[in-house]
C-alpha positions in Angstrom: 0.0 0.0 0.0 2.9 2.4 0.8 4.5 1.6 -2.6 1.2 2.3 -4.4 0.8 5.7 -2.6 4.3 6.8 -3.5 3.9 5.8 -7.2 0.6 7.7 -7.3 2.2 10.7 -5.7 5.2 10.5 -8.2 3.1 10.2 -11.3 -0.2 12.0 -10.5 0.8 15.6 -10.3 -2.6 17.3 -10.7 -5.8 17.4 -12.6 -6.0 18.6 -16.2 -6.5 22.3 -16.6 -7.9 24.4 -19.5 -5.6 24.4 -22.6 -6.1 28.2 -23.0 -2.4 29.0 -22.7 -3.3 32.0 -20.5 -1.4 33.8 -17.8 -3.4 32.1 -15.0 -2.3 28.6 -16.2 1.3 29.6 -16.5 1.3 31.0 -12.9 -0.5 27.9 -11.6 2.2 25.7 -13.3 5.0 27.7 -11.8 3.6 27.5 -8.3 2.9 23.8 -8.6 6.4 22.8 -9.7 8.1 25.0 -7.2 5.8 23.8 -4.3 6.1 20.1 -5.2 9.9 20.2 -5.8 9.4 18.9 -9.3 10.7 20.4 -12.5 8.5 22.4 -14.9 9.1 19.6 -17.5 7.7 16.9 -15.2 4.6 19.0 -14.4 4.1 20.0 -18.0 4.5 16.5 -19.5 2.7 14.4 -16.8 -0.3 16.7 -16.1 -3.4 14.6 -16.4 -2.0 11.1 -16.0 -4.0 8.8 -13.8 -2.7 5.8 -11.9 -5.2 3.0 -12.2 -3.4 0.0 -10.7 -0.1 -0.7 -8.9 1.1 -4.2 -8.1 4.6 -5.4 -7.3 6.4 -5.2 -10.7 3.5 -3.6 -12.5 1.8 -0.2 -13.0 -1.2 0.7 -15.1 -2.0 4.4 -15.9 -4.4 6.2 -18.2 -3.7 9.3 -20.1 -5.8 11.5 -22.4 -3.7 13.0 -25.2 -3.7 16.8 -24.5 -3.1 19.5 -27.1 0.2 20.7 -25.5 1.9 17.3 -26.3 0.8 17.0 -29.9 2.7 17.6 -33.2 1.4 19.8 -36.1 -0.9 16.9 -37.2 -2.4 16.7 -33.7 -0.9 13.3 -33.0 0.9 12.6 -29.7 4.5 13.7 -30.3 7.2 11.0 -30.3 9.0 13.0 -27.6 6.0 12.8 -25.4 5.8 9.1 -25.9 9.5 8.7 -25.0 8.8 10.8 -21.9 5.9 8.5 -20.9 8.2 5.5 -21.3 10.9 7.2 -19.2 8.6 8.4 -16.4 6.3 5.4 -16.0 9.2 2.9 -16.4 11.2 4.9 -13.9 8.3 5.1 -11.4 8.1 1.3 -11.3 11.6 0.9 -9.9 11.8 3.9 -7.7 12.6 3.1 -4.0 11.3 5.3 -1.3 14.1 7.3 0.4 16.7 6.8 -2.3 17.7 9.1 -5.1 15.9 8.3 -8.4 17.3 5.7 -10.7 19.2 6.9 -13.7 18.1 5.9 -17.2 20.9 3.9 -18.9 19.1 2.9 -22.2 15.7 3.3 -23.8 14.6 1.5 -27.0 11.2 2.5 -28.3 9.2 1.1 -31.2 6.7 3.6 -32.5 4.0 1.4 -34.0 1.0 3.7 -34.5 -0.4 7.2 -33.9 -2.5 8.6 -31.0 -4.7 11.5 -31.9 -5.6 14.5 -29.8 -8.2 13.6 -27.2 -7.7 9.8 -27.4 -7.5 7.9 -24.1 -4.4 5.8 -23.7 -3.4 3.0 -21.4 0.2 3.1 -20.3 1.5 0.0 -18.5 4.9 -0.8 -17.2 6.2 -4.3 -16.2 9.5 -5.1 -14.5 11.5 -7.4 -16.8 14.1 -8.1 -14.2 16.9 -6.8 -12.1 20.5 -7.7 -11.4 22.0 -5.9 -8.5 21.6 -2.2 -9.1 20.5 -2.6 -12.7 16.8 -2.9 -13.6 14.8 -3.3 -16.8 11.2 -2.4 -17.5 8.8 -2.8 -20.5 6.4 0.0 -21.1 3.4 -0.4 -23.5 1.3 2.6 -24.7 -2.0 1.5 -26.2 -5.3 3.1 -27.3 -7.8 2.2 -24.6 -10.8 2.0 -27.0 -9.3 0.0 -29.8 -6.5 -1.9 -27.9 -4.0 -0.9 -30.7 -0.4 -0.6 -29.5 0.9 2.9 -30.1 4.4 2.3 -28.8 6.5 -0.2 -26.9 9.6 0.7 -25.0 12.3 -1.1 -23.1 13.9 1.0 -20.4 17.0 0.1 -18.5 17.8 2.0 -15.2 20.7 2.0 -12.7 20.3 3.0 -9.1 20.9 2.4 -5.4 19.5 -0.6 -3.6 17.6 -0.5 -0.3 19.7 -1.4 2.7 19.4 -4.9 3.9 19.9 -3.8 7.5 
């Protein structure tokens, strides 16, 4: 239960706000990332993600494609997909009280497009770990059709919890 709470806190930054690009939204974002100790980039890219399920070695999230993360064709940008792989894969192996793991390698297969407003399911599974090295598999799929948008393998290196 503690692990689930920490993952939810790590990923679920806040509710979605209006995409008006106005001054009020900018100020709200600035206050949020300074108050939470998170970077502007994390707040900007993860705003609106919802954690649905957390089990040992597994996370399931949902994410509606927002305008701010789309390309000129109104598809979810590849960089935004890479960020989802990085953040959701990293959240799976994060250990409370230790510095975050460092990404060593990411390999992403971009298989389809996600359009503006589509609801996505983002899942992460632990592939394995050897010492301080861990590997995750992140799958991004369209919730309505089940079509796989992208699949990423994410390798991370970090500290281990003390055995004392």
